[in-house]
Backbone of each chain as ProteinMPNN parsed JSONL, in Angstrom:
{"seq_chain_A": "MTIRFPRSLYRREALDAAVAAYAGLLAAEVSTSDDAFTATIRAAEGAPADVADAFANHALFETIVRERQEAAA", "coords_chain_A": {"N_chain_A": [[0.787, -1.29, 0.135], [0.207, 2.355, -0.392], [1.115, 5.51, 1.032], [0.503, 8.862, 1.193], [2.067, 11.661, 2.122], [1.823, 14.918, 2.733], [4.142, 17.427, 1.903], [4.077, 19.769, 3.173], [3.205, 19.343, 5.588], [4.417, 17.081, 6.699], [7.78, 15.928, 7.683], [10.62, 14.954, 5.923], [12.741, 13.783, 7.326], [11.437, 12.924, 9.611], [10.017, 10.883, 8.419], [11.93, 9.184, 7.704], [12.731, 8.369, 10.283], [10.427, 7.107, 11.248], [10.335, 5.003, 9.491], [12.695, 3.62, 10.397], [12.122, 3.14, 12.897], [9.938, 1.364, 12.527], [11.03, -0.886, 11.33], [11.107, -3.663, 11.836], [8.546, -4.406, 11.464], [7.54, -3.66, 9.104], [8.377, -2.954, 5.725], [9.512, -0.074, 3.986], [9.591, 2.236, 1.542], [10.49, 5.299, 0.576], [9.644, 8.01, -1.432], [10.069, 11.112, -3.103], [8.092, 13.876, -4.014], [7.198, 16.867, -5.768], [5.129, 18.023, -3.986], [4.621, 16.253, -2.114], [5.528, 13.113, -0.049], [5.761, 10.027, -0.647], [5.146, 6.939, 0.824], [5.84, 3.7, 0.19], [4.607, 0.86, 1.327], [5.188, -2.184, 2.768], [3.786, -4.738, 4.627], [5.315, -6.7, 7.148], [5.115, -10.151, 7.707], [2.64, -11.446, 9.725], [2.489, -8.923, 11.187], [0.662, -6.375, 12.764], [-2.669, -5.404, 11.854], [-3.06, -2.571, 11.685], [-0.774, -1.595, 11.065], [0.253, 0.154, 9.252], [-1.199, 2.488, 9.729], [-0.164, 2.97, 12.299], [2.494, 3.506, 11.637], [2.046, 5.986, 10.097], [1.333, 7.547, 12.052], [3.354, 7.535, 13.667], [5.037, 9.009, 12.042], [3.99, 11.396, 12.026], [4.118, 12.193, 14.765], [7.002, 12.424, 15.002], [7.454, 14.462, 13.245], [6.207, 16.473, 14.618], [7.596, 16.814, 16.761], [10.253, 17.343, 15.79], [9.551, 19.903, 14.77], [8.822, 21.444, 16.967], [11.511, 21.362, 18.361], [12.962, 22.702, 16.616], [11.652, 25.261, 16.646], [12.326, 25.805, 19.163], [15.07, 26.171, 19.121]], "CA_chain_A": [[-0.019, 0.041, -0.011], [1.114, 3.763, -0.356], [0.529, 6.714, 1.89], [0.932, 10.069, 0.667], [2.245, 12.557, 3.231], [2.02, 16.29, 2.289], [5.486, 17.972, 2.258], [3.928, 20.995, 3.873], [2.791, 18.901, 7.076], [5.409, 16.149, 7.186], [9.148, 16.185, 7.359], [11.47, 13.778, 5.405], [13.678, 13.003, 8.205], [10.41, 12.081, 10.438], [9.41, 9.733, 7.932], [13.029, 8.261, 7.788], [12.882, 7.95, 11.718], [9.396, 6.28, 11.298], [10.9, 3.866, 8.718], [13.538, 3.097, 11.195], [11.398, 2.701, 14.09], [9.095, 0.196, 12.182], [11.734, -1.717, 10.348], [10.84, -4.93, 12.213], [7.192, -4.715, 11.048], [7.167, -3.3, 7.604], [9.377, -2.548, 4.725], [8.842, 1.119, 3.328], [10.25, 2.915, 0.708], [9.974, 6.816, 0.502], [10.049, 8.7, -2.609], [9.675, 12.537, -2.922], [7.707, 14.653, -5.326], [7.038, 18.381, -5.42], [4.253, 18.342, -2.86], [4.351, 15.13, -1.055], [6.394, 12.069, 0.097], [4.986, 8.747, -0.86], [5.829, 5.804, 1.268], [5.225, 2.387, -0.274], [4.721, 0.083, 2.42], [4.812, -3.817, 2.717], [3.759, -5.147, 6.047], [5.778, -8.052, 7.454], [4.133, -11.451, 7.992], [2.479, -11.348, 11.424], [2.357, -7.5, 11.574], [-0.75, -6.053, 13.218], [-3.549, -4.921, 10.736], [-3.053, -1.288, 11.707], [0.8, -0.969, 11.098], [0.507, 1.435, 8.392], [-1.676, 3.741, 10.51], [0.712, 3.292, 13.293], [3.606, 4.116, 10.847], [1.834, 7.489, 9.746], [1.055, 8.199, 13.278], [4.77, 7.875, 14.267], [5.73, 9.995, 11.387], [3.294, 12.781, 12.364], [4.621, 12.412, 15.989], [8.35, 12.72, 14.894], [7.432, 15.659, 12.574], [5.828, 17.691, 15.694], [8.757, 16.946, 17.783], [11.226, 18.111, 15.224], [9.075, 21.33, 14.501], [9.157, 22.127, 18.181], [12.825, 21.382, 18.581], [13.607, 23.805, 15.56], [11.127, 26.475, 17.077], [12.882, 26.201, 20.446], [16.43, 26.486, 19.116]], "C_chain_A": [[0.811, 1.202, 0.027], [0.198, 4.819, 0.35], [1.363, 7.801, 1.511], [0.92, 11.118, 1.995], [2.652, 13.94, 2.508], [3.405, 16.831, 2.794], [5.214, 19.135, 3.239], [3.592, 20.599, 5.351], [3.704, 17.771, 7.712], [6.715, 16.478, 6.735], [9.809, 14.631, 6.954], [12.102, 12.89, 6.46], [12.776, 12.339, 9.405], [10.112, 10.848, 9.9], [10.551, 8.676, 7.931], [12.927, 7.644, 9.317], [11.673, 6.843, 11.663], [9.754, 4.774, 10.69], [11.792, 3.106, 9.679], [13.003, 2.45, 12.4], [10.434, 1.267, 13.781], [9.776, -0.787, 11.422], [11.375, -3.147, 10.667], [9.346, -5.343, 11.805], [6.672, -4.494, 9.687], [8.41, -2.859, 6.952], [8.762, -1.244, 4.055], [9.801, 1.751, 2.644], [9.784, 4.398, 0.467], [10.451, 7.452, -0.618], [9.386, 10.262, -2.416], [9.341, 13.148, -4.124], [7.452, 16.085, -4.817], [6.327, 18.62, -4.286], [3.983, 17.304, -1.961], [5.552, 14.104, -1.1], [5.273, 10.91, 0.029], [5.73, 7.56, -0.245], [5.105, 4.508, 0.854], [5.601, 1.439, 0.83], [4.36, -1.446, 2.236], [4.977, -4.416, 3.939], [4.49, -6.385, 6.175], [4.832, -8.975, 7.812], [3.929, -11.359, 9.574], [2.248, -10.031, 11.914], [0.908, -7.14, 11.851], [-1.444, -5.303, 11.857], [-3.356, -3.498, 10.508], [-1.632, -0.759, 11.73], [0.81, 0.058, 10.24], [-0.204, 2.508, 8.948], [-0.682, 3.988, 11.578], [1.971, 3.809, 12.625], [3.224, 5.605, 10.486], [1.771, 8.171, 11.111], [2.407, 8.608, 13.92], [5.4, 8.925, 13.37], [5.37, 11.367, 11.714], [4.03, 13.14, 13.853], [6.028, 13.028, 15.854], [8.411, 14.119, 14.285], [7.118, 16.77, 13.726], [7.151, 17.701, 16.542], [9.933, 17.699, 17.08], [10.947, 19.642, 14.893], [9.383, 21.904, 15.894], [10.688, 22.219, 18.644], [13.397, 22.519, 17.706], [13.07, 25.008, 16.309], [11.941, 26.864, 18.392], [14.309, 26.575, 20.338], [16.592, 27.916, 18.719]], "O_chain_A": [[1.979, 1.143, 0.413], [-1.023, 4.956, 0.282], [2.594, 7.79, 1.477], [-0.06, 11.311, 2.715], [3.662, 14.036, 1.811], [3.75, 16.686, 3.966], [6.076, 19.44, 4.063], [3.689, 21.437, 6.247], [3.769, 17.544, 8.921], [6.935, 17.124, 5.711], [9.584, 13.541, 7.479], [12.05, 11.662, 6.52], [13.214, 11.407, 10.08], [9.949, 9.843, 10.592], [10.3, 7.485, 8.112], [13.053, 6.428, 9.46], [11.954, 5.703, 12.034], [9.527, 3.694, 11.235], [11.601, 1.892, 9.746], [13.401, 1.368, 12.83], [10.256, 0.349, 14.581], [9.069, -1.591, 10.815], [11.337, -3.896, 9.692], [9.006, -6.526, 11.827], [5.65, -4.985, 9.209], [9.374, -2.44, 7.592], [7.618, -1.295, 3.604], [10.916, 1.833, 3.16], [8.608, 4.575, 0.15], [11.666, 7.47, -0.814], [8.402, 10.513, -1.72], [10.032, 13.066, -5.139], [7.498, 16.398, -3.627], [6.811, 19.429, -3.494], [3.147, 17.452, -1.07], [6.422, 14.164, -1.968], [4.162, 10.938, 0.559], [6.81, 7.198, -0.712], [3.929, 4.294, 1.147], [6.766, 1.268, 1.189], [3.361, -1.828, 1.628], [6.1, -4.648, 4.386], [4.306, -7.206, 5.277], [3.736, -8.599, 8.224], [4.803, -11.235, 10.431], [1.807, -9.927, 13.059], [0.019, -7.625, 11.152], [-0.778, -4.733, 10.992], [-3.435, -3.065, 9.358], [-1.314, 0.293, 12.284], [1.519, 1.003, 10.586], [0.221, 3.614, 8.614], [-0.338, 5.15, 11.794], [2.515, 4.708, 13.266], [4.121, 6.441, 10.588], [2.164, 9.332, 11.226], [2.616, 9.658, 14.529], [6.233, 9.692, 13.853], [6.149, 12.32, 11.713], [4.465, 14.274, 14.053], [6.288, 14.047, 16.494], [9.258, 14.918, 14.683], [7.727, 17.84, 13.734], [7.619, 18.774, 16.921], [10.54, 18.582, 17.685], [11.841, 20.478, 14.764], [10.192, 22.829, 15.965], [11.022, 23.2, 19.308], [14.301, 23.221, 18.161], [13.911, 25.836, 16.658], [12.19, 28.037, 18.669], [14.837, 27.209, 21.252], [17.715, 28.414, 18.648]]}, "seq_chain_B": "MSLMEAELTYELDDRRVSFVVDEELYPRDAIYGAAYLFVDRCWVFLDKPADRKVSIRLKAKTPVEAAVLEALAGEFANELLNQVCRVRIAESTSKLREYTLARAFFADDTRSSIDQLLAELDAEELAEEPLEIPVPWETPAAAPAKAEGEP", "coords_chain_B": {"N_chain_B": [[-23.84, 33.513, 9.571], [-25.136, 30.444, 9.833], [-26.343, 28.083, 12.375], [-25.851, 25.632, 11.84], [-23.599, 25.733, 10.182], [-21.817, 26.805, 11.929], [-21.124, 24.614, 13.418], [-18.979, 21.792, 14.053], [-18.081, 20.101, 11.195], [-18.115, 16.815, 10.288], [-16.883, 13.775, 8.96], [-18.007, 10.427, 9.089], [-16.706, 7.079, 9.048], [-16.44, 3.904, 9.243], [-14.041, 3.079, 11.368], [-13.304, 5.532, 11.528], [-12.806, 9.219, 11.788], [-13.111, 12.154, 10.106], [-12.253, 15.387, 9.511], [-12.187, 18.916, 8.183], [-9.96, 21.735, 8.509], [-9.5, 25.221, 8.685], [-6.534, 26.963, 7.894], [-6.446, 29.521, 8.538], [-7.88, 30.147, 10.701], [-6.955, 28.189, 12.39], [-3.947, 28.052, 13.27], [-0.843, 26.388, 12.168], [0.836, 25.36, 14.17], [-1.026, 25.117, 16.292], [-2.634, 23.019, 15.265], [-0.764, 21.071, 15.09], [-0.045, 20.876, 17.876], [-2.57, 19.985, 18.998], [-2.649, 17.456, 17.822], [-0.394, 16.35, 18.685], [-1.29, 15.579, 21.326], [-3.078, 13.587, 20.916], [-2.025, 11.517, 19.66], [-1.441, 9.237, 21.038], [-3.778, 8.24, 21.619], [-5.184, 7.586, 19.442], [-5.058, 6.893, 15.971], [-3.575, 9.262, 14.033], [-3.846, 11.356, 11.217], [-2.669, 13.507, 8.933], [-3.714, 15.698, 6.326], [-3.605, 17.513, 3.093], [-5.939, 18.941, 1.744], [-6.603, 21.246, 0.157], [-5.374, 24.641, -0.557], [-4.414, 26.308, 2.429], [-6.13, 24.637, 3.827], [-6.404, 22.016, 6.046], [-6.742, 18.642, 6.475], [-7.973, 16.619, 8.839], [-7.612, 13.36, 10.318], [-9.027, 10.923, 12.309], [-8.406, 7.828, 13.562], [-9.797, 5.214, 15.305], [-8.242, 3.002, 17.637], [-9.206, 0.528, 18.238], [-12.314, -1.129, 17.365], [-14.955, 0.973, 17.635], [-17.979, 2.492, 18.686], [-20.134, 4.807, 16.633], [-20.818, 7.073, 18.014], [-18.627, 7.219, 19.828], [-16.674, 8.064, 18.308], [-17.52, 10.459, 17.43], [-17.567, 11.948, 19.66], [-14.774, 11.849, 20.037], [-13.86, 13.389, 17.854], [-15.145, 15.966, 18.68], [-13.839, 16.168, 21.048], [-11.171, 16.726, 20.014], [-11.46, 18.951, 18.445], [-12.225, 20.836, 20.561], [-9.653, 20.747, 21.924], [-8.075, 21.855, 19.86], [-9.008, 24.519, 19.79], [-8.05, 25.231, 22.291], [-5.258, 24.976, 22.011], [-4.955, 27.05, 20.148], [-5.481, 29.311, 21.491], [-3.22, 29.015, 23.126], [-1.224, 29.396, 21.344], [-1.753, 32.008, 20.465], [-1.482, 33.467, 22.851], [1.221, 33.039, 23.469], [2.404, 34.321, 21.205], [1.749, 37.044, 21.575], [2.858, 37.489, 23.946], [5.422, 37.223, 23.668], [7.506, 38.973, 23.464], [7.605, 40.254, 25.798], [8.291, 38.157, 27.495], [10.827, 37.686, 26.505], [12.131, 39.915, 27.207], [12.038, 39.715, 30.001], [13.599, 37.452, 30.456], [15.937, 38.266, 29.277], [16.523, 40.325, 31.207], [16.749, 38.732, 33.702], [18.876, 37.136, 33.02], [21.095, 38.946, 32.459], [21.271, 41.121, 33.871], [23.064, 42.911, 36.517], [22.512, 43.518, 39.083], [21.649, 41.533, 40.655], [23.213, 40.266, 42.735], [23.957, 42.235, 44.24], [21.131, 43.022, 45.205], [20.711, 40.856, 46.694], [22.554, 41.149, 48.787], [21.748, 43.451, 49.918], [19.301, 42.87, 51.12], [20.272, 40.849, 52.992], [21.707, 42.751, 54.66], [19.72, 44.325, 55.495], [18.336, 42.438, 57.051], [20.227, 42.089, 58.965], [20.583, 44.463, 60.158], [17.945, 44.81, 61.241], [16.011, 45.326, 64.028], [15.566, 42.886, 66.365], [12.351, 41.666, 67.697], [11.445, 42.011, 70.885], [11.943, 39.186, 73.178], [9.057, 37.734, 74.209], [8.589, 35.832, 76.206], [10.961, 35.983, 77.643], [12.735, 33.802, 77.865], [15.818, 32.444, 78.885], [18.439, 31.829, 76.615], [20.921, 29.332, 76.158], [23.043, 29.92, 74.111], [23.248, 32.536, 74.078], [24.325, 33.493, 76.39], [27.29, 33.132, 77.158], [28.93, 33.553, 79.32], [27.586, 32.532, 81.365], [27.817, 29.885, 81.341], [28.452, 26.685, 82.807], [31.315, 26.184, 84.817], [34.167, 24.301, 83.698], [35.235, 21.37, 84.964], [38.342, 20.607, 86.467], [40.827, 19.181, 84.507], [39.014, 18.271, 82.738], [38.363, 17.836, 79.307]], "CA_chain_B": [[-23.708, 32.154, 9.643], [-26.252, 29.556, 10.429], [-26.056, 27.217, 13.448], [-25.205, 24.189, 11.246], [-22.382, 26.249, 9.742], [-20.929, 27.04, 13.134], [-20.758, 23.271, 14.224], [-17.89, 21.065, 13.339], [-18.665, 19.258, 10.199], [-17.096, 15.742, 10.165], [-17.324, 12.549, 8.249], [-17.626, 9.122, 9.762], [-16.244, 6.01, 8.161], [-16.166, 2.76, 9.995], [-13.39, 3.395, 12.73], [-12.389, 6.809, 11.355], [-13.632, 10.42, 11.66], [-12.474, 13.053, 9.552], [-12.786, 16.932, 9.421], [-11.275, 19.815, 7.659], [-10.074, 23.037, 9.428], [-9.007, 26.268, 7.805], [-5.334, 27.373, 8.738], [-6.594, 31.065, 8.677], [-8.412, 30.165, 12.021], [-6.322, 27.22, 13.299], [-2.492, 27.861, 12.795], [-0.274, 25.008, 12.128], [1.325, 24.961, 15.549], [-2.191, 24.55, 17.117], [-2.93, 21.66, 14.938], [0.45, 20.14, 15.686], [-0.217, 20.834, 19.423], [-3.719, 19.038, 19.387], [-2.424, 16.134, 17.302], [0.484, 15.695, 19.647], [-2.077, 15.129, 22.539], [-3.982, 12.596, 20.477], [-1.297, 10.423, 18.948], [-1.403, 8.081, 21.882], [-5.282, 7.7, 21.871], [-5.84, 7.27, 18.051], [-4.13, 7.163, 14.757], [-3.93, 10.741, 13.647], [-3.124, 11.47, 10.004], [-2.959, 14.927, 8.379], [-3.594, 15.799, 4.785], [-3.671, 18.914, 2.705], [-6.814, 19.003, 0.496], [-6.443, 22.506, -0.548], [-4.455, 25.562, 0.151], [-4.843, 26.774, 3.671], [-6.908, 23.653, 4.497], [-5.829, 20.792, 6.654], [-7.836, 17.474, 6.828], [-7.513, 15.835, 10.059], [-8.409, 12.196, 10.294], [-8.518, 10.204, 13.712], [-8.83, 6.484, 13.536], [-9.809, 4.632, 16.545], [-7.202, 1.954, 17.682], [-10.047, -0.684, 18.289], [-13.543, -0.918, 16.814], [-15.876, 1.72, 18.408], [-19.226, 2.968, 18.145], [-20.064, 6.033, 16.011], [-20.856, 8.071, 19.125], [-17.254, 7.488, 20.445], [-15.931, 8.819, 17.231], [-18.032, 11.856, 17.36], [-16.897, 12.455, 20.9], [-13.234, 12.018, 19.948], [-13.773, 14.583, 17.047], [-15.516, 17.101, 19.536], [-12.709, 16.696, 21.874], [-10.025, 17.295, 19.291], [-11.891, 20.519, 18.178], [-11.852, 21.511, 21.84], [-8.1, 21.073, 22.022], [-7.599, 22.829, 18.644], [-9.331, 25.913, 20.345], [-7.22, 25.546, 23.345], [-4.051, 25.261, 21.249], [-5.169, 28.247, 19.325], [-5.213, 30.262, 22.656], [-1.91, 29.038, 23.647], [-0.462, 30.004, 20.264], [-1.985, 33.582, 20.318], [-0.847, 34.143, 24.014], [2.659, 32.9, 23.208], [2.777, 35.235, 20.305], [1.372, 38.414, 22.058], [3.67, 37.745, 25.266], [6.861, 36.847, 23.512], [8.412, 40.314, 23.756], [7.689, 40.355, 27.386], [9.136, 36.962, 27.942], [12.227, 37.874, 26.097], [12.65, 41.18, 28.146], [12.303, 39.148, 31.445], [14.588, 36.52, 30.492], [17.343, 38.956, 29.318], [16.92, 40.972, 32.471], [17.282, 37.921, 34.601], [20.247, 36.766, 32.772], [22.215, 39.902, 32.285], [21.351, 42.248, 34.882], [24.267, 42.727, 37.42], [22.371, 43.934, 40.305], [21.272, 40.521, 41.365], [23.899, 39.904, 43.928], [23.594, 43.523, 45.302], [19.877, 42.968, 45.865], [20.684, 39.826, 47.783], [23.244, 41.538, 49.951], [20.778, 44.242, 50.501], [18.493, 42.016, 51.889], [20.912, 40.416, 54.3], [22.016, 43.929, 55.314], [18.355, 44.682, 56.135], [18.028, 41.562, 58.031], [21.243, 42.324, 60.028], [20.039, 45.806, 60.887], [16.662, 44.967, 61.809], [16.014, 44.855, 65.538], [14.609, 41.771, 66.577], [11.497, 41.931, 68.656], [11.648, 41.419, 72.39], [11.291, 37.917, 73.445], [8.087, 37.894, 75.156], [8.596, 34.939, 77.3], [12.206, 36.081, 78.279], [13.335, 32.433, 78.307], [17.299, 32.587, 78.55], [18.978, 30.615, 75.8], [22.422, 29.351, 76.564], [24.067, 30.344, 73.386], [23.283, 34.039, 74.111], [25.028, 33.784, 77.536], [28.421, 32.154, 77.434], [29.461, 33.634, 80.607], [26.729, 31.72, 82.374], [28.056, 28.455, 81.124], [29.034, 26.216, 84.064], [32.833, 26.079, 84.622], [34.517, 23.045, 83.455], [36.019, 20.874, 86.044], [39.86, 20.43, 86.062], [41.271, 17.923, 83.702], [37.882, 18.022, 81.642], [38.757, 18.497, 78.0]], "C_chain_B": [[-24.731, 31.407, 10.315], [-25.475, 28.687, 11.557], [-25.2, 26.075, 12.931], [-23.847, 24.616, 10.664], [-21.299, 26.365, 10.781], [-20.534, 25.829, 13.79], [-19.662, 22.693, 13.308], [-18.631, 20.075, 12.369], [-17.599, 18.115, 9.995], [-17.677, 14.63, 9.322], [-16.806, 11.31, 9.093], [-17.484, 8.014, 8.867], [-15.632, 4.854, 8.946], [-15.35, 3.159, 11.355], [-12.842, 4.785, 12.609], [-13.527, 8.174, 11.288], [-12.858, 11.333, 11.162], [-12.967, 14.553, 9.482], [-11.677, 17.81, 8.843], [-11.214, 21.036, 8.302], [-9.16, 24.046, 8.505], [-7.738, 26.867, 8.714], [-5.407, 28.859, 9.008], [-7.107, 31.08, 10.333], [-7.58, 29.277, 12.909], [-4.802, 27.086, 12.781], [-2.034, 26.604, 12.781], [0.165, 24.549, 13.441], [0.176, 24.527, 16.331], [-2.796, 23.315, 16.602], [-2.093, 20.729, 15.216], [0.193, 19.719, 17.168], [-1.38, 19.895, 19.845], [-3.374, 17.598, 18.878], [-1.534, 15.597, 18.285], [-0.34, 15.026, 20.787], [-2.815, 13.93, 22.115], [-3.3, 11.43, 19.926], [-1.331, 9.11, 19.672], [-2.938, 7.478, 22.04], [-5.837, 7.147, 20.663], [-4.736, 7.45, 17.151], [-4.501, 8.38, 14.196], [-3.184, 10.898, 12.2], [-3.6, 12.952, 9.455], [-3.055, 14.851, 6.878], [-3.867, 17.227, 4.461], [-4.57, 18.86, 1.649], [-6.814, 20.203, -0.316], [-5.493, 23.404, 0.14], [-5.04, 26.251, 1.395], [-5.855, 26.042, 4.44], [-6.088, 22.482, 5.099], [-6.738, 19.966, 7.022], [-7.064, 16.706, 7.957], [-8.287, 14.432, 10.222], [-7.992, 11.441, 11.583], [-9.159, 8.849, 13.464], [-8.735, 5.781, 14.818], [-8.874, 3.294, 16.547], [-7.952, 0.533, 17.598], [-11.428, -0.168, 17.791], [-14.356, -0.091, 17.941], [-17.026, 2.189, 17.689], [-19.268, 4.494, 17.56], [-20.07, 7.133, 17.179], [-19.469, 8.378, 19.932], [-16.567, 8.259, 19.563], [-16.227, 10.288, 17.177], [-17.546, 12.503, 18.457], [-15.466, 12.737, 20.713], [-13.189, 13.414, 18.933], [-14.025, 15.796, 17.793], [-14.356, 17.438, 20.56], [-11.376, 17.225, 21.212], [-10.305, 18.817, 18.91], [-11.773, 21.376, 19.406], [-10.479, 21.792, 22.028], [-7.707, 21.9, 21.057], [-7.81, 24.247, 19.223], [-8.26, 26.347, 21.418], [-5.658, 25.901, 22.972], [-3.922, 26.781, 20.528], [-4.845, 29.609, 20.268], [-3.934, 30.394, 23.032], [-0.878, 29.641, 22.784], [-0.445, 31.539, 20.357], [-1.124, 34.0, 21.523], [0.605, 34.001, 23.82], [3.131, 34.067, 22.261], [2.696, 36.681, 20.943], [2.263, 38.667, 23.317], [5.131, 37.455, 24.881], [7.861, 38.062, 23.793], [8.816, 40.418, 25.265], [8.515, 39.357, 28.033], [10.596, 37.191, 27.703], [13.009, 38.971, 26.955], [12.993, 40.457, 29.336], [13.541, 38.323, 31.466], [16.067, 37.243, 30.446], [17.569, 39.563, 30.543], [17.39, 40.013, 33.395], [18.584, 37.481, 34.438], [21.375, 37.723, 32.775], [22.288, 40.996, 33.09], [22.41, 41.842, 35.918], [23.801, 43.041, 38.873], [21.614, 42.767, 41.179], [21.872, 40.163, 42.688], [23.791, 41.051, 44.767], [22.258, 43.381, 45.963], [19.948, 41.792, 46.868], [21.413, 40.384, 49.072], [22.533, 42.659, 50.544], [19.826, 43.731, 51.319], [19.017, 41.521, 53.088], [21.346, 41.48, 54.969], [20.994, 44.309, 56.079], [18.212, 43.903, 57.267], [19.092, 41.687, 59.355], [20.869, 43.536, 60.771], [18.855, 45.755, 61.434], [16.643, 44.518, 63.191], [14.919, 43.947, 65.663], [13.557, 42.132, 67.681], [11.984, 41.283, 69.787], [11.081, 40.058, 72.598], [10.171, 37.957, 74.559], [8.067, 37.214, 76.447], [9.919, 35.272, 78.197], [12.85, 34.812, 78.877], [14.861, 32.779, 77.963], [17.641, 31.403, 77.659], [20.464, 30.529, 76.077], [23.348, 29.811, 75.584], [24.102, 31.864, 73.384], [24.071, 34.452, 75.488], [26.216, 33.029, 77.857], [29.056, 32.337, 78.643], [28.836, 32.764, 81.653], [26.931, 30.333, 82.27], [28.707, 27.849, 82.408], [30.608, 26.017, 83.881], [33.163, 24.542, 84.629], [35.406, 22.703, 84.647], [37.466, 20.435, 85.596], [40.005, 19.125, 85.508], [40.127, 17.579, 82.784], [38.339, 18.683, 80.286], [37.978, 19.512, 77.626]], "O_chain_B": [[-25.154, 31.814, 11.397], [-24.248, 28.608, 11.629], [-24.147, 25.663, 13.418], [-22.956, 23.767, 10.689], [-20.117, 26.091, 10.577], [-19.679, 25.882, 14.674], [-19.465, 23.004, 12.133], [-19.595, 19.384, 12.7], [-16.448, 18.343, 9.622], [-18.873, 14.61, 9.032], [-15.699, 11.142, 9.606], [-18.195, 8.021, 7.863], [-14.442, 4.857, 9.261], [-15.982, 3.527, 12.345], [-12.032, 5.218, 13.429], [-14.69, 8.156, 10.883], [-11.771, 11.452, 11.729], [-14.177, 14.762, 9.396], [-10.481, 17.545, 8.963], [-12.27, 21.525, 8.704], [-8.268, 23.661, 7.748], [-7.831, 27.175, 9.902], [-4.513, 29.41, 9.649], [-6.723, 31.968, 11.096], [-7.482, 29.56, 14.103], [-4.458, 26.188, 12.013], [-2.683, 25.701, 13.308], [-0.115, 23.41, 13.814], [0.346, 23.554, 17.066], [-3.426, 22.581, 17.363], [-2.475, 19.613, 15.569], [0.207, 18.566, 17.599], [-1.284, 19.145, 20.816], [-3.805, 16.625, 19.499], [-1.775, 14.49, 18.767], [-0.003, 13.897, 21.142], [-3.207, 13.202, 23.027], [-3.937, 10.395, 19.725], [-1.266, 8.033, 19.078], [-3.172, 6.375, 22.534], [-6.788, 6.366, 20.689], [-3.683, 8.021, 17.435], [-5.672, 8.584, 13.877], [-2.002, 10.571, 12.092], [-4.74, 13.4, 9.573], [-2.477, 13.955, 6.264], [-4.27, 18.04, 5.293], [-4.069, 18.727, 0.533], [-7.045, 20.092, -1.52], [-4.897, 23.102, 1.174], [-6.165, 26.745, 1.311], [-6.403, 26.502, 5.442], [-5.087, 22.091, 4.498], [-7.586, 20.33, 7.837], [-5.899, 16.307, 7.964], [-9.518, 14.425, 10.25], [-6.81, 11.329, 11.906], [-10.355, 8.769, 13.183], [-7.653, 5.743, 15.404], [-8.791, 2.603, 15.532], [-7.458, -0.438, 17.025], [-11.688, 1.035, 17.789], [-14.373, -0.524, 19.093], [-17.136, 2.296, 16.468], [-18.477, 5.325, 18.007], [-19.238, 8.039, 17.136], [-19.212, 9.429, 20.519], [-15.839, 9.148, 20.006], [-15.397, 11.166, 16.937], [-17.081, 13.632, 18.299], [-14.965, 13.762, 21.176], [-12.518, 14.391, 19.267], [-13.223, 16.718, 17.643], [-13.979, 18.569, 20.868], [-10.625, 18.019, 21.779], [-9.482, 19.721, 19.061], [-11.287, 22.505, 19.338], [-10.094, 22.935, 22.271], [-6.914, 22.778, 21.395], [-6.906, 25.08, 19.158], [-7.716, 27.45, 21.475], [-4.992, 26.813, 23.461], [-2.892, 27.45, 20.445], [-4.205, 30.609, 19.944], [-3.411, 31.483, 23.269], [0.108, 30.247, 23.203], [0.578, 32.225, 20.337], [-0.169, 34.759, 21.357], [1.247, 35.024, 24.057], [4.151, 34.701, 22.528], [3.652, 37.437, 20.768], [2.439, 39.81, 23.738], [5.992, 37.453, 25.761], [8.946, 37.9, 24.351], [9.92, 40.596, 25.779], [9.304, 39.604, 28.946], [11.461, 36.938, 28.542], [14.19, 38.92, 27.297], [14.152, 40.514, 29.746], [14.406, 38.449, 32.333], [17.033, 37.013, 31.174], [18.681, 39.44, 31.056], [18.432, 40.304, 33.981], [19.385, 37.394, 35.368], [22.512, 37.351, 33.067], [23.241, 41.774, 33.057], [22.642, 40.662, 36.178], [24.583, 42.86, 39.806], [21.057, 43.033, 42.244], [21.175, 39.806, 43.638], [23.546, 40.903, 45.964], [22.173, 43.584, 47.174], [19.21, 41.824, 47.852], [20.999, 40.155, 50.208], [22.719, 42.838, 51.748], [19.595, 44.354, 52.355], [18.412, 41.668, 54.149], [21.435, 41.218, 56.169], [21.188, 44.631, 57.252], [17.995, 44.411, 58.367], [18.778, 41.419, 60.515], [20.871, 43.531, 62.002], [18.583, 46.683, 62.195], [17.181, 43.465, 63.533], [13.758, 44.066, 65.27], [13.924, 42.902, 68.569], [12.72, 40.296, 69.808], [9.93, 39.774, 72.266], [10.463, 38.211, 75.727], [7.69, 37.702, 77.512], [9.961, 34.878, 79.363], [13.354, 34.711, 79.995], [15.139, 33.328, 76.897], [17.255, 30.251, 77.858], [21.156, 31.539, 76.21], [24.463, 30.134, 75.993], [24.96, 32.432, 72.707], [24.41, 35.622, 75.667], [26.173, 32.275, 78.829], [29.727, 31.415, 79.105], [29.438, 32.338, 82.639], [26.313, 29.568, 83.01], [29.494, 28.558, 83.035], [31.054, 25.696, 82.779], [32.611, 23.71, 85.348], [36.148, 23.503, 85.217], [37.686, 19.966, 84.479], [39.431, 18.121, 85.93], [40.269, 16.599, 82.052], [38.635, 19.874, 80.193], [38.212, 20.116, 76.58]]}, "name": "protein", "num_of_chains": 2, "seq": "MTIRFPRSLYRREALDAAVAAYAGLLAAEVSTSDDAFTATIRAAEGAPADVADAFANHALFETIVRERQEAAAMSLMEAELTYELDDRRVSFVVDEELYPRDAIYGAAYLFVDRCWVFLDKPADRKVSIRLKAKTPVEAAVLEALAGEFANELLNQVCRVRIAESTSKLREYTLARAFFADDTRSSIDQLLAELDAEELAEEPLEIPVPWETPAAAPAKAEGEP"}
């Protein structure tokens, strides 16, 4: 499956952090276009059904943390 | 604006509830702030359906009734307003906070004000002890004489 993350709302490094965090549960390839990052996700065998949602959730969390760190710096 | 327009318009779909907010009313920081508080309760996903619009999708982690999803959307909307207030207050008081911090860090009268307070305490005449109970540390001469050979 593919998930489209708008570039104005998500950060690439946050997506990379989510890919690393969920490496045991899914394989994800992230590509970049003008307005979005697209993650192509393949869930590992035995992974929970909501693993893609959890992955997107994690990407948002990492984005927010980075936004706040940057604002505080 | 009619009452219906004033209410939060959302879409329900299985375990998901989604709604669109205007970034003119809800700044990006407020949206992030509310989302941050909900990422542990549900799956949160943001999308950009149009310029200055952000779509927020909340998906329950377990199957729930529609009423629960509606309540979740309402709570999120309330938190959005709360976060907007926080952002606005932070913006309007930023100069004041900068000034206060700068004064706290760079003013050199901190030490002297502490010294001044200590001097005031030293100079202050203590009130008379109403019970006039003698305390041994104030009358060293009254201490019993030590016996010879006592260390």
